[in-house]
N, C-alpha and C positions, 0 to 999 in steps of 0.2 A: 478560248485564244490565248488566255494566259498557260493552259494546261498544254498547249502545242508548244509556247515557248520555252516550257521547263523540260520535255523529250526533248524540242532538239539543243538545248545550252544543257544536257545531259550526256547525248549523242557525241555534241562535239570536242565536249569534256573529255572523251570515252578513245575519239581517235586521236584528240593532242596527245596524249599520253600513252598511244596504242606502241610508240616506238623508245620509250624510256625504261628503265630498267626499275625502277622503282615507283608505282600510286599509292602515296598515302590516303588514305580512309579516314575520314575522321567522324566521329557520331557524337550529337549533341544529344541530350536526353533534359526531355523541359522540368517542372515542375510541377504540382498537381496534390499534393498529399497522397490521398491514399491510391487515388488513380493513377501514382506512377508507379504502383505494381506492376501497370500495364507493360514495364519498361521489359522486364523479363523476360513476358511472352514476344514482343517481337525479336529481344535479341535471341530466342530459341530461333527463329524463323532465318535473323541473320549468319547463327553457325551451320543452320543446317544449309543453307544455301553454299556456304563454305567462305564466308567473305571472313577477312583479317582487318581486326580495326586498330589501327597505327595511333591513334589519338581522343580520347573523349573526353567531353564539356559537360557540364551538365550543372541543375542547378536546385535545389531544395533535396525532396523526393528523385530527381532526376539525378544529383552530387551522390546522394545514398546508394542509391542502385551503381550510378554510372564510377562510385569511387572503389566499391565492392569487387566488382566486376576488371577495374582495372587493377586491382588489387591481384591478381587472378583466381579467379572464381568464373567457373562456367556457371551458364541460364538454368540449367537442372539443378546445381548445387545454392542461387540462389532462391529456386524455388523450392527448397527442400526447409530451409533456412525459415522463410514466410509462414511454412506452413507449421514451421514446431517455435512460433515467434507468440506470444500472446502479445500483442498491440495494447491491449488493454492498461497491461501494468506497464505496457516500455514508457507509454505517452503518460499517461498518467502519475510518471515514478514512485509507482506502489513500492514500496520496501519491504521485502518478505517479514510475517509477524515472528521468523522463527530468528531474524537480526535485532531486533528489537529487545533493549532488556525489558524487565517488568514494567519499569516505570515509563520506559516509551510506550510499550504498548498500551499501559493506563490513556494517555496522551490522547494516544491516535483514535480509542476509543470510548474515548468521553465528550468530545465537543467538534460541535458540526462547521465552523466556524474560526481560521487564526487568523489575526491583522498583525502586524506589524504597529507598536505601541509608544517610540521612545520620544523621549522628551514628552509625554501623554499628548503626542499627536499624532493621530490615525492614520495610519499609510495603509497600502495597496501594495502584493505580489507584483514583479513586473511579467510574468508570469506566472500561470495554474499549475506549469510543470520546470522545473529547472533544467533537464533534459538530461541528470544523469544515470536513468537507465539506458538510453539510446547510446549515451557514450561510452559507460560500460560496453555495450555487444559490440562496438565499432572497434573499442580498443582491442579487445576478445578475437573479432576477429579479424584483426590486422597485426597479429600479435606476432606471423611469420616476415613480417614484411624488417623484423627486427629494428633498431635504427634507421633506417632510411626514411630523410627527412626534403628528399628530393622529388616531386614529382613526378617528374621528365624521365626518372629513372624505375620507376615502378614496371611492374610488365609489359603494362599499357601506360603510356604518358596521358597525364589526367590536369584537371584544373575546375576548381570549381567556383560560384560566384554568392558573393555576400552582398548586403547596405550595413555600409557606416550610420549608425545608429542617428548619430547626433550631427553629421553634415549629409547622409541622406545618398554620398558618394559607392557609386558602386568598387568592389574589391575587389581583383581576382585572387585566389588564396591557390599556391600552386607548389609552397614549400613550407615547411612545418612536421604538425601533426595530422594525419590522415582520418584519424578518428574524431579531433578536434575539430578539424576546417568541414568537413561535413555535415560536421553538428550546428557550425556557425549556419549553412547556408542554407539547414532545416530550419531554423532554428524562427518558427507560424509566431510572428506579435501575438500578443497575448495567452498565447497556449506556452509557447518558449520563451525564459529568460533569454535575454543577449548572452552571446557568448563573449566575453573577452581572450582577443589573440593580438599581443604586439601593442597593447594599453589601447585598442580601440573597444567597442563593446559592437558587437556585427549581431545580423538582424536575417530572417530570410531573404536570400536574392533574391528572390520572385520578386522584391518590391519595386528592383533594380532594370531586372532585365534575367526573367523568364527562361531564355530560350536562347545562352551564348554562341547563336553562329558565325557573326561577326570576328570573334575571337578566335573563335576556331581557325576562320580562312588568314588570320592576321600571323595564327603558327604553325602553316605550310600547308593545311589537306588540302588538297586536288579536290577530292570527291568529298561531298557531306552527304553521312545517313542521318536525319532528323526525326524523332520521334515526341510527336509533341501532344501531352494527357492535358492542357490547358483546360478551364474549364470555358461553354459556349455562354451568350447571355440569355438568359432567363426569360422570359414572357411575361406578366404582370399578374397573369393566374399562380405560378408560380411564384412568385416573391410573397413569401406568408411568414416572413419575420426579420425584426433587423440583423440575424447574421443573414440572411439572403440580399438583404439589402447593401452592406458593407460590402460581402466578396463581388455583389456584381457593378459598385461602385472601381473595385478595385480591378473588375478582370476588363473596365474598359480601354487602359494601358494598354493591356499584354495581348488586346486581341487586337485592337488597331496597330501595335507594333510588327504583328505577324504578318499584316497587307504588304511589308519590304524583306521579313524574314524567311518568308518562305520562298520568295524567287531563289534564295542562297541556299535552298535544302535542294541537291541534286536527286535523293529517292528518299522523298517524302513519309512520314509513316503517322498515322491519324488513326487512334481504336477510336472505336465507338465503344463510349465509356458515358455518357450522359446520365444511364441513370441511376449512375455512381455517384456519393459525394466525395468530399476530400477525406469523411473521415469513415468513412468505408471498408476501413484492416478486417471487418469480419467476413467480408468478400471478397478476398484477397483471392482465392482460386477463381473464380469467375472473372475478377478483374486482369488475373494471368492473362487465362484462354482469351479474353481479347485481344489483347497486344500480340497474342499466336495469331490470333485469326485476321488480324489487320496487318499483321508480318505477311502472312500468306499470301495476300493479294498482290503484294511487293514481290514475290519469291523470283518469276521469271528478271526482273533488272538486278535484282542483288547477285542472282544468280549470273549475270552477262556481266555482273561488276568482277563476280572472284575469279573467272576467268581470265578479266584481265589485270589482276595481279602476277604478277611477272613470277615473285617468288612470296613467301610462307613461312617464315620463323618457323623455330622448335616449337612446338607446345608448352607453355610455361606447367612446369609441375609445381605444385604451390606444395611445401613445408608444411607436413599435418604436426603441428603442438599440440599434445594431452597433456601434457606438465613438462615442469618448471625446476630447473637447479636454482633458485635464489642465494645469492653468496649475501647484499645485502639490502638494506633500505635506508635511502634518502628523503631527506622531507624538505621543502620549500614550500615559506609562504605560511608557517606558523609562527606566529607571532604573539598572542597570545594563547594558546594550548601550548603545557608543556608537553615534548617528546613522548615520556613515561606513557601522560592519557592517551593520546594518538596511539602508541604502541601498544598498547591494553587493549583498545579499541579493535586493531586490528586484529590483533590474536596470530602473528605469522612470528614465529620462531626463526631466524638464519642464522645460521644454513640449514637450508631444509628442503624438498621438493613438494610442490603443491602444482594443483592443478589451477588449469584456466578459471573452472567452477570455484574455486578456495580463494581463489584470488580478488573474482570478484564479488562475492561471499563478504569476503571481509570489507571491499567497498562500503559493502552494503552498512556493515556492522559501523563505520568511521562514519556515515552518511547520515546513519539512524538519528546521532545526537540531535543533531539541524543545527550542529552551529556551524557548517558550509555550505556556501552559496554553491559551489565545485568541487570537486573531488577530480581533479585530471592526472594520470598515471601512466605512465611508458616504459617502458622494459630495455634496456641497455645491456649488449653482450661483454662480459666483461674482457678484457685485452688475453689476448688465446688461450681462453679458457671456454668451455663448456655449461657458463653459472652465466646467470643474468644478474642484475642490478633492480631491482624496483624504485623507480621514481614516482616519490608524488608530489603534484604542486599543490597545495591546498588554498583555496579560496574564500578565507574565514568571511561569516557573513556579519554584516553591521549592527543586522539590528540584533537587540538583545532585550530589548520587553515588546510583549506580546498580550495581546489583548482577543480571550476566546469566549465564546458566547455556543450556547445552547440551550435546548427545550427540552421538557419531557413530560409522560402523565402515567402513572399506572395507578392502579387502586390502591398504593399504600400512602403511598406522597401525595398523592392525587396531581394534581398541575401545578408545576415548578418551571423557573428561568434561571439559568446558569449562567454569570460574568465570573470571568475567570482573571487573573491577572499573574503572570508572568514574568522573574526576570531572570535571563541570566548572568553571570560573572560579578553577583552582588559582591561578596565576600572574596571569594578566591574563582580562579578563572574556569575550573570544572565544578563550581555548582549549581544549581538551580530551585530557584523559591516561588514560589505558588497557591495560589490562596482562591478558592472558590469562596462565590457568595451565590449561595441561593435563594429566592426569593419565590413567596407564591404561598400554599395555602400551609405550607409548613416550613417556617424558618430554618437555615441550614448553615452549616461554613462548613470548610476544607481548607488546611495548612499545610506545609509542606516543605519543606528545606532538606536539599539533596546534596551531597558532595559526591561526586561520579569520580571513581576511582578505577574506572573500568574493571580492568581482571582483579583488581585490588579489596583489600576492604573495605568497601564504602559506607559512609554515615549518612543517618537520613534522622531525623525528627517528623512526628505527624501531630496533628494536634485536630478531633473533628466536632462539631454539637450536629447530633440528630435530635429532631421532635419530628411526632404522629402520633394522632389518635385515633382509634381502632376500637371496633366492637370484639370482647372477649368470652367465652365462652366463661361464664359463672364457676362453673365446679371445677374448671382449671387450675382459677386464682382464691378462691371461696378457703381455702387453708392459709393462703399466705397474707389476709386481710384477716384472718379471723371472725369471718362473715356466719352468720347462721342461716340456717335452714329458708333460705327464703324462696317464695314461688319465680325465681327470676332465671330466664334462660341468658341474656346477654350482658354484661355489663362495659357500659365505656370508658376506655382508659388511655391517658396519655401519658405517652413515654419519652420521654429527652434524658440522653444519654451525652456524656461529654467525658472523650475518651484524650487522651497526650498520650505518646511513644517517643521511647530516642532508642534508636535500633542502629545496629549493625550489621551488613548484609555482604556477601561473595557470589560473584555469578561463574558457572561451570558450563560453556561453552553457548549463550546467549538463553540457554531456554531452562534453566536451571538454576535457582538461587536458595543457599542455605544463610541463616540470619537467626538473631538474639537479640535481645534487647529489657529495656523496664516500662511498666504501662503505670499509669494510672486513670482511675474509671470514676467518674459520676453518676452516678443512678436514680433518678429519682421518676417513680411510675405513681400515677395518682388515679380518682376518679371521682367525680362530682353528682354522675347522674348515674343510678341503675335502669335499665331499660326492659321491663316488665310488661308483656304479653300487648307489646306497641307503646307503655304509656312509662316516663320520664319520672324517677322517683330521688327526690335527693335525697345522698348520701352524705350530710355534714362531714368534712375533713376526711373523707378515705382517703388513707397515703398510706401503700402499702411498700415503699422500698423510697429512703433518700437517705443514700449514703455513699461512701466513697471506697473503694478497694487498688489494692496494690499488687501488682505482679508482677513476675519475672517469665519471658515466655522467647520460644524457640520455634525455630519452624525450616520446612523443604518442601521449595515446591520444584516443581518440571511444568511446563507449559509448550510442546511443540503444535499444538492446533493451530491450524492456516487462518483462522477466523474465529473470531471470539462468541460472534450470535449463531452465527454455520459453518460450524467447523464441518466441513469435509476427510480432514486425515489429519490424525497426531495422536501425543499420547498426551496422560495430564494427570497430575498427583500435586497434593497439597496435605501436607501432615502440619499439626500445629499441634503447639503443650501448654498452656499457661498455669502456674501456680499462684493460688492468691495466700501471700503467708498475713497480712493485713489488710484488716479493713475498718471503719467506724462504727463498726457494729458492736457494744458492747461486749457479748458471749460471743467474739466470732470463733468457730472452729476453721482451721487450714484446710484447704482443697483445692484439689486442681482440675483441669479438665484437658481433656483428648482428645483428640475430633480427626480424622483424615478424609480423602476424597478420591477417586481412582476412576477414570474413564479413557475410553478410546472408541476414535471415530476410525471408520473406513466408508470407502464408498464403492461397492461390488459393480456397479453399473454405473454407467452416466449417467450425473445429475438423480441417482437416490443414493442419498449416505444412512449409513446407521449408528446410531449415538449410543454407547454403555456406558452406566456411568454406576458407580457404586461406594456407600459410602459408612460413617459413625462416629460416634458422639460419645463419651462417658465419663462420667463424674466418679472422682478419687477423693473417696473424703467424708466425714459424718454430718458435713456442714450441711444446716438446714436451710440456707439460701436457697430461693427458687430460680431467684430472676435473671441469673444466666443459665439456668437450663436449655434442653432444646424447646425449641419450638415448630412443630412444624404446618405446616398450610400457607396455600394463598402462590402467586406467581411472582418470583422477583428474581433480580440478578445484581443486585445490591445491597442486600441485607442485612445486617447488622446485629452484631455479637454471635448466639448461636441460633438465631430465626434460619429456619430452613425450607425453601418452596416445599410443596405438594399439593400436585394436581386432584381436584375431589374435596377441598376443603379450603373455608376460607381462612387466612392470616390468621394464625395462632388459635390453633381449632388445637392440636395435640401437641401434651408438653408430658416433658418426664426428665430425668438425668441422665437415659441414654435412649439411645434408637439404632437404628440401623434401618437402611433404605438403599431400591435399587431404582434405576430409570432405565426404559428402553424407549429410541424413540427413531422413529424415520422419518426423513426429511424429501422431499422430495420436489426438485426445481422442476418446477411445470412449465416457467420458462423465463428469461434470465433477471434473477433480481428478486424473485416473484416463487416463494415456497409454501405447500404444504405439509407440516408436520402430524403426526400420531404418536402418541405416548402413552407409558403405562408404567405406573408407580408404584409401588409395594413398601409397605414399612412396617413396623414394630417398635411401638413407643412406650416402656414402662420402667418403672426407678428399678434400680441394681436387675438390670435387662439381661446382661452378662452373667453375675452371680448367680441367676437362677435359671442360667441355662435355655430361657426364650428364645433369643436370637435367633435357634437353631429350628423352631417351631416355623409352623407354616401363617404367614403375613397376615397382622388381624386389621390391616389398614392396606387401603386399595385407591387409585385413582389413573383417570384416562382422559385424555385432552385429543380434541381437534382442532387444529391452530391454521392461521394462514396467518401467513408475512412477509412485506415487501422491504428489500435493502432501499435506502434514502439517502442522500445525503444531514440528513437531518438524525439517522440513524433508523434503526427497525423499524415497521411499525407492523403492530401485531393484534390481534383480536386470537382467541383463544377461550372455547368450550370447555368444559372437563364438568365429570361426573364420578359420585362415587357411590360402588353397590353397597355400602355396610349402612350411606344416611338414606340413602336414595335421593339425594339431593343435588345439585347440578350448580354449578359457579363460573359467572364469565370473567375475563380477564381481558385487558386492555391497557397497551405499553407503548407509547409513542413516541418515537427521539432515543439515543444515548440515555444508558442507566448513571447518573452519579448519584 
């Protein structure tokens, strides 16, 4: 009966306007998360039928799709945008690694959980994501609108719905920044932080009105086409978790509202998207197709409507904007951070010519500091000029103190828990103070104070204490401890390292860093027992290092890898030179240590990456001191001093004052975040390697490894089996969590 009433209502509406010159057609698009991509398929059917839309209203994903369509994009162009968008990066606010300084890379690749901790009160973020990447995408896609702030003057008049998180009031957004408005309408609670507009904190409009058909009627729409992608209620068998129950409860109201909203819709399109979830963005093409199928089912009614439209305006030709001439940059909202710091991080020298991707990349550089909750930007065209002003509205973060946590296990340091306290703006507005306390089987700490001056010379201080004990081949350290010719294979050695540094560094395009500084190092290496054929034998007072070293150093780093642990592309270089002029040793001879590592990663075919590395190190001088020699063996990502990982051998198995090593790895991502790696490394390790010329000879040592790893929020979980044909022994290495 209801279907009959709807058909009669639709036909009577067409007849009543048959004599009118203009029939206004409105389009309402509901929210539904990833399911909202079905709107694009429905728009394809609407376009093919020849219907011209005169007004669009939308909520959440309906606001995002509707806003872009209203700004001049066709349905096929929207389809292309979806196919070229990585929604994981978009939703998670993931900042490209290349946009971070080395200090920021370290922070994101070290801690599993970060929580606000101001005034020693533990807080929680207002959302898992700030929504910055969504805003950046929308700003770039709507730059052709120039500085238009009246949505009624868009190629198709438009409005969207948001909710005031303080009052619960429905907020109609039809003026201001289009990018900011649709971002507010789509700010799903708990997933995205609220968006501040005109002093109000706004969230997803689906909370109050997920299908704003009444507002379209009030704005004069004669005929309304509606695309409904809202969830249906699940049965008890499908309610498998807290999120399912939460979604079910929130759907009670929206589904009930549709009982009176559907009759207000003349052509109602309901795609079959029950098998998808609100986060099924990886199935975007299938969702779009479902919208097209649903639209085609109403193609007869759509074509009939198109015939009744007496006139069609000229097609809107969207201005293609690839590059912009920026005359200046205007800042607003930066009360704590100076303009010099912000401009240094933006790295946009005006006047100049920049692409949209360069502008968004610059926003990423600034966002990577973590000093801003949101960075809103818009472009205004200069009067009578073909140039633009970039306007930045900065919403500075009120959080200055953070508690960060992580867990880790490896074969050297064994189990460990990390508790970090980070404080920003302790002395200067652009400084960061960080203290890691690492507790477990081996106690450690890391302290760092860093004054970030962008692309000027930044200043830093570091202090660290490392300790671990591990079995070492007796022959490797026999001379260092003046040991006799004992029938001993391994000696259990206790390492303690206390290092302090003061340094300055400058950045080049975020991925390169040049620095220099001074260092104090205290080393204590001792052993209480010797492991001889399975028995522990006391060696009282065995201590072969208890000294202070003072050095000056310089380094050059370049790191464009897209991921630290499982890179798929990029180039890496790290060169380091230390000169040791002083020590607490009585008869100390000055010496220097030089080392370098270079690597290249590429992905020849999808999900298969090839990693190639080469590295070397050597001592300059005649010092007999061996504790800072190069020691190869084991697997690790955060080894200290001149310890070098080497598959096929246990930690500290090979040692000398110089070495050369190569590594080749093939990484296959068998399915998302799951990796199988096949590795082979080769090395020559001996004293005076370069003066003897043996660095050109065939490698004396080799090892191979097969590994399986999983990327998790705690960091990579890895197991590796390695084997060396020289010693005919195998080694297992386990690593759980971020390395620290």
